[in-house]
N, C-alpha and C positions, 0 to 999 in steps of 0.2 A: 268297587267305590273308592273313591281316592280316600287317603288318609287326612284328616283335617290337622293341621299345626296353628298352634297360635304363637306368636311371637309378642312378648311384652318388656317394653323399655322405658325408661322416662327421662335419662339424662344424657347429656352430649356425649360422654365417654362411651355409653352403652351404645347410642344411636351409630357411632363411628364403627364400632364392631359388630352390629347386627344388621345395619342396613345391606351391607354387602351378603349376608345369610339370606335375608328376605329376597333378595334378587335372584341368587341361586335357586333357592325353594321354589320361587314363581315359576321358573323355568322347568321344572320337572312336574311332568304330565300326573304321576301317581299321587301328587300332594296338593292339597289345597290349603293357601296359604293365608292367614288373615294376620293383622298386626294391630296391637292395642298398644297406645302409649299413655302414660299416665301424667305427664306434664309435671312430672318432679323438678325437671327445668323448662323454660317456656322459649324464651327467644332463641338461645343456644341449641337447643333441641330440633327447632323447625331449620335452621340453618342446614343442619346435617341432612334432614328428611330432603330437602330441596335439592341438595348437591346429589344424593342417589336416585331422586325421582321416587321417592317411597312414600305413598297417601296412606295415612292410617285408616283402619276400619272402624276404630273406636279411640274416642279419646277422654281419658278420665278427669284431664283439667283440675288437677289437686293443687297446682301450686299456688301458695299464698305468701305475703309478706310474713317474715321472719317465721318462717314455718320451721318445726319441729321435727325431730326425729320420731317421737311418738305421734304427732299429728300426720306426718307421710305415712308412717305403718297403719295406721287406723283408716285413713282414707283410702288408701290402695288395697287394703284387705275387704274393706266393705264394698268398693266401687266393682272390685273383680268377681264379687260374687254374681251380680247381675250379667256381666260379660261373660263368664262360664256357663249361666243359664242360656245365654241366648245362642251360645255358638257351639256347645258341647263337644269341645276338641276333643282328639284322640290323645293330644300331648300339649304340653306349654313350655315354650322354649324361654329361659332368662339367662340373663348373662352377668356374670362377674358378682360383686359383692355390695351393690347398693342396696338403698332400704328399697327400693322398688322392686328389686329382685327377690329380697328376702319375702317380704309381703305377697308379691304375685306367687311364688313358689308355696306357700303356706295356704292360700287360698285354693291353688289348685289341689293340694293335698287335702284340705278339707273336703275339696268336691271330688274326691278320689280319681284324680286326673294325674296320669304319669308326667312326671316332670324332667325336661332335659336341662342340663346346667352347662352353658357355654362357657370356656374358659374355668373348669372345675380344678380341684387340687391346688391350687396356691394358698400357701400357708406360711404365716411367721411364727405361728404357735404363741402369740402373744395376743390377748384379747385387747390390749391397750394400745396396740401398734401395728397397723393403723387403726383406728377407731372411729365408726362402729364397722369398718369393713370386714376385718378378721373373723367377728362373731358372724357377719351376713355370710360370708362366702362358707365357713365351714356348718352353718346351719343350712343353706341350701343344698351342698353335698349331701346333708343326711335325709334330706326330703328326696332326692333325686333317684329316679331311675336308670337315666342315661346322664352320665359325666363326661363331657367331651373335654380332655384335659390338653392343653397346647404343649407340653412336652413330656418326655418320658419321667422326667423328674416329678413333674405333678402327679402322673399316674402312680409313681411308686408312693406319694404321699397317701394317695386314696388307698392303694392296696393296703400300705400298713395299716391303716384305720378298720380295715373292713372286720377282722376278725372280733372286733370289741364293740360294733354297732349292729342295732337291730335291723337296719336297713341293708346290711350287705348281701342277704341271698338275692335281693332283687335289684341291686345295682350292677350296670353294667358301665366299663370304663373304656372309653376309647380315645387313643392319641390322634389328634387333627391337626396340629399347629395352632398358630392364634389369627383368628380372623380380622384381626387389626392390620395385619401384614398384608390381608387379601385387599383391605380398604385402600392402602397405597398405591395400587396398579390403578384405582381409578383417578385418586386426587392429585399424585407428583406429575407436574406437566413441565416439558421442556422449554416451553415457550412461556412460562409463567412470567408475569412480571408485576412490579408494586413500586409504588414510590417510597415507600419506608425501606423496602431493600435497596432501592436506588440511593438512598442516604447512608447505607450502610456500606456501599459500593468501596472497595479497596482497603477495607478494614476486615480485622478478624471478629466475626460476629458471634456473640454469645447470646445464645437465646434462652431466657429465663422463664420457668413457670413455678408458682408457690401458692398454696391453697388450703394445705391439710389443717384439719382441727387441732392437732396436735403440735401443730407449729405456730400457731397463732400465740402472739404475745413477744415475749424474750426471745424464743429461738427463731423469730421470723426477722427480728431487729437483727441479730447476730448474722443470719444469711445474707440479709441487704447490705449491712457494714462491711462485709466480707468482698461483695461483689463491688460495691463503689470504691473500694481501695484497690483493687485490680484495675479497674477502669483508671483512676487517676495516676496510678503508676505507669500505666502502658499506652503508648499513644496511638497505637494502631488497634487498639481494641474498643469495640462500640457494643452496646447493650439494646435489645430489644424486650422488653417484658410485658406481654398482654396480660393487663391485670385483672385479675379474678373480680367478680360482682360483689362479693362481701365486702360490706362496709369496713370492717375491722382490718382485713387485707389492705385496702384502698388505702387506709388512713396511714398505714405504716410504710407502704410503699411510697407515696409522697411525701411523707417526713425523712425516710432514709435515701432514696433515689432520686427525688426532685430535684430541680436544678442544677443537673448537670448536664452539658450539652453533647456527650456522647451516649448518653442514655435517653432510651424513649421510651416513655410509659404510654401505651396504646390500648384501645378497648380490646375484648376478647376476639380473637379472630374467627372466621368459620374454619370449616376444617380443610378446605382448599388452600386457604391461605397459612394456616399453622403447619400443614405438611411441607410445604414449598417453602416456608421460611426455615424449617427445620434442613431441608435439603441445601440450603444457601448457607448455613451456620457453619461455625467452627467447632465449637463445643455448647454443648447443651447442660444448664444446672436446672434441675427440678425436683420437687417433692411428690410428683405425680406417678401413677403406674404405668398406664399403657405406653406414655413416652420412653419407659425402660425397653419397650419392644419395638417399637417405632422406629428409633433413632439409629440402632444396631443394623437395623436393615439399610439405612442410607449412609452407612460408615461414618456416624458420627459419635464421638465419645460422649458419653453421659456421667455427669457426677450426682450423684443421687443425695439430696440432702434430707435424709432421714437417719434414723438409728437403726431401722430393719428394713429389709425388703422381702416381699413374699414372690421375688420374682430373682433367685439366687443364681439361675442359671446365667443369666447375663454377668454377673460377677466373677462366676467360674470361668466364663469363656473370656474374660478382660474386657467387654464391650462396656462393662459398668463398672463404678466405685462409689462405695458406700462411704460418704464424708460426713454424715451427721448434719449437726445445725451449729456445731462450734464455729466461731468466727475464725479463728487461727486454722484448724484444719480445712474449711473451704478454701480459704486464701492461700495456703501452700498447695492444694492439689491444682487450682487453677494456675497458679505460678508455673507448678512442673510441667504443666500441659502445654503452657503459653511459650516456657524456656528451653523444654529439651523436646526436641524433634522425635527422638527414638521412642520416650515415652508416649507422646502423641501417635505416631503411627503405630504402636502395639495396640492400643485401643481401637485406632480406626479401622485397622485391618485385620480385626479379630473377627472371628466366625459368629454368625447370627445363629441364637440356638432357639430363634421363634418361629420357625416354619419358611414354606416356601410360597407363600401366597395360593394355596389351594386348600386352605382349612374349609370354606364352605362348602366346596365340592364335596369332601370326606365327611361331613355332618349330614349333606344331603342324601348323600348314599347309604348311610346308616338308615336313616329314616325311610328311606324309599323300600330298603330292604325288609323291614320289618313286617 
């Protein structure tokens, strides 16, 4: 009898990292693979599903205007009860640190179904940064029977915690690499073209993302002012910023970055567009998590506009630099990488600590051997 695996995800970043795993598991004759999406994101989620050719078996369709963390949690928890009853999976796989992952893992735990956590073991050990992701990932690891750690450091985090937690006797930890690197093998294309990239041709392109809850308000204002200063000082620099759908982010972006002919504020990009924009960029500034893993695989230095990161491997390797949200600090770090070729080369050529693009195969191997 084939082992039934249910993968649950609901946001765009989760889908980018879970869809390659879905397709790898479906290639394994030993497994029956089912997919449930929660709809925590909607349009952005379906763009990714289309790129990877993944058709969900179940859709909770929970997305609402002005949804709250409490609302997402309760909707997923209630919806997953029916899905688990209908499918009777042998294992439920969730990803990372989203509210969907937390609620789905908790629903599986209540149903006494083993949980597998893809991208386990990431830590800042600060529950307020990032919020609520740090709590989510720690709680999912606590509930998980299988922890698929992307790096040795993530495994060490889990092993250090195991003597102190009740879940330790049933937790198994595997170092697999990060499935986001696997995704790049599908999305980055040498023949890719885009009119917005044509606009940036001949310039040093800064690709920007910013959306974190803890950066809303003054921190985001400072981030954007630093970026604008760099553009106004440097004639060969252009900026592309795919603006997050959050109205508060959009308001600040228009106020601080609008009206400059070398800054393009564009709608959110699908995964193929975004990965290829990264490939053509000179430097990336972000407060995102997954980009910290993807960009080093493409040889792109990353300035992380956060005070903490759960991905310290990239900082240690030299591919990432943690610059916070202070305007002067961001401006100075940008200037150094634009003005000092040796500083830029040191980051661009640093080794990538996040895997070799075969993480999905390793996870599938574990599930097939059980």
